[in-house]
C-alpha positions in Angstrom: 0.0 0.0 0.0 1.3 3.5 -0.9 0.4 7.1 -1.3 -0.9 7.5 -4.8 -0.6 11.3 -5.4 0.6 14.6 -4.2 3.7 15.5 -2.1 4.1 12.1 -0.5 3.4 10.2 -3.8 4.8 6.7 -4.1 5.9 6.4 -0.4 4.9 3.0 0.8 2.9 2.7 3.9 2.9 0.4 6.9 -0.3 -1.5 7.7 -1.3 -3.1 11.0 -1.0 -6.9 11.2 -4.0 -9.2 11.8 -7.5 -9.5 10.6 -9.0 -6.6 12.5 -8.0 -4.1 9.8 -9.1 -4.1 6.1 -6.8 -1.7 4.4 -8.4 0.2 1.5 -6.7 -1.0 -1.7 -4.7 1.4 -3.8 -7.1 1.0 -6.7 -10.2 1.7 -4.4 -8.4 4.6 -2.8 -7.5 6.0 -6.3 -11.2 5.8 -7.3 -12.3 7.6 -4.1 -9.8 10.5 -4.6 -10.7 10.9 -8.2 -14.2 11.5 -7.0 -13.5 13.9 -4.3 -10.3 15.6 -5.7 -11.6 19.0 -6.1 -12.9 19.1 -2.5 -9.8 18.0 -0.7 -7.5 21.0 -1.2 -7.3 23.1 2.1 -10.0 21.0 3.6 -10.4 19.9 7.3 -10.4 16.1 6.9 -11.5 13.7 9.5 -10.5 10.0 9.1 -12.3 7.8 11.6 -11.7 4.1 12.2 -8.3 5.0 10.6 -6.4 1.8 10.6 -3.1 2.6 8.9 -4.2 6.2 8.3 -3.9 5.7 4.5 -7.0 7.7 3.6 -6.3 10.8 5.7 -2.6 10.6 4.7 -3.7 10.5 1.1 -5.9 13.6 1.7 -2.9 15.4 3.3 -0.6 14.4 0.5 -3.1 15.9 -2.0 -3.4 19.3 -0.2 -5.8 18.9 2.7 -5.2 21.7 5.2 -5.3 19.3 8.1 -6.4 15.8 9.0 -7.7 14.3 12.3 -7.2 10.5 12.7 -9.4 8.7 15.1 -8.3 5.1 16.2 -8.2 3.2 19.3 -6.1 0.1 18.4 -2.6 0.5 19.7 -1.1 -1.4 16.7 -3.1 0.9 14.2 -2.0 4.0 16.2 1.6 3.1 15.9 1.1 2.7 12.0 -0.6 6.0 11.7 2.3 7.8 13.6 5.0 5.9 11.7 3.3 6.6 8.3 2.9 10.4 9.2 6.5 10.5 10.0 7.5 8.6 6.9 5.5 10.9 4.7 6.6 14.0 6.6 3.0 15.0 7.1 2.9 14.8 10.9 2.7 18.6 11.4 -0.6 18.8 9.7 -2.1 15.8 11.5 -3.7 15.3 14.9 -4.1 11.7 16.2 -6.9 10.8 18.7 -6.3 7.8 20.6 -9.9 7.2 21.6 -13.0 5.5 20.3 -15.1 7.2 17.6 -18.0 8.1 20.0 -15.8 9.8 22.5 -13.9 11.6 19.7 -17.1 13.0 18.2 -18.2 14.3 21.5 -14.7 15.9 22.0 -14.9 17.6 18.6 -18.4 19.1 19.7 -16.9 20.3 23.0 -13.9 21.9 21.1 -16.4 23.4 18.5 -14.7 21.7 15.6 -16.2 21.1 12.2 -14.9 19.2 9.2 -15.2 19.6 5.4 -14.8 15.9 4.6 -15.6 13.1 7.2 -14.4 9.6 6.1 -15.4 6.5 8.0 -14.5 2.9 7.4 -16.1 1.2 10.4 -16.2 -2.6 11.0 -18.5 -4.0 8.4 -22.1 -5.0 9.2 -22.0 -3.8 13.0 -24.4 -0.9 12.6 -21.8 1.8 13.2 -22.9 3.9 10.1 -26.3 4.9 11.7 -24.7 5.6 15.1 -21.9 7.7 14.0 -23.8 9.7 11.3 -26.5 10.5 14.0 -23.8 11.8 16.3 -22.2 13.8 13.6 -25.6 15.4 12.9 -26.5 15.9 16.5 -23.0 17.5 17.3 -23.1 19.5 14.0 -19.7 18.5 13.0 -20.1 18.7 9.2 -19.5 22.0 7.4 -22.7 23.0 5.5 -20.8 22.4 2.3 -19.1 19.3 3.5 -19.5 15.6 2.8 -19.5 12.3 4.8 -18.0 9.4 3.0 -18.7 6.0 4.4 -16.9 2.8 3.2 -19.2 -0.2 4.0 -20.1 -3.6 2.8 -22.1 -3.8 -0.3 -25.2 -4.9 1.5 -25.1 -1.9 4.0 -28.4 0.0 3.9 -28.6 3.8 4.6 -32.4 4.0 5.2 -31.9 5.9 8.4 -30.6 8.9 6.3 -34.2 9.8 5.6 -34.6 10.8 9.2 -31.6 13.1 9.2 -30.7 16.5 7.5 -28.6 14.6 5.1 -29.1 12.8 1.8 -27.1 10.4 -0.2 -25.6 12.2 -3.1 -23.8 9.4 -4.8 -22.8 5.7 -4.3 -19.8 3.9 -5.9 -20.2 0.2 -5.8 -17.3 -2.4 -5.9 -17.5 -6.1 -5.8 -17.8 -6.5 -1.9 -17.9 -3.0 -0.6 -19.1 0.6 -1.6 -18.5 4.2 -0.9 -21.6 6.1 0.1 -21.3 10.0 -0.3 -23.6 12.0 2.1 -24.3 15.8 2.1 -26.7 18.1 3.6 -30.1 17.8 1.9 -33.3 19.9 1.4 -34.1 19.6 5.1 -31.4 21.9 6.3 -32.6 24.8 8.5 
């Protein structure tokens, strides 16, 4: 796995060992960034369930203004730190060594907002609904921002109808998909 484009282009990244982490493949990551490329520059990027940090690092390499990484696994945290040092992007990053729910509440307390929120939770565990609901409740997404969720192909987002958000796009792969969520017509 490597950084695909930008100032850290071609630098190989370290990934955590074991079956707990499913690194996003280079090809899938490249597809994602081809879709969001114009939105990344100077953005405040949040990478939740970060794993190796590859998505947030790719965003920084492509010009994001800052990136926050949320991860609770000790092995993954070490990979994120090592990958940020290896790519020389540490000064633009903040690592949160807590679970996602606590991190989202901390962002609310600190009055932080993000332009792009990326999440890659464990598949088929219902995290999507919990996390997106808390993002909405805590008003963490900038009005022109987007939430991107990587999930299993069978994950449904029916709960979005009960939020201020709407699905703007889905990109399907063989076993997983990216769902792009933005503020919808119900915004005050």
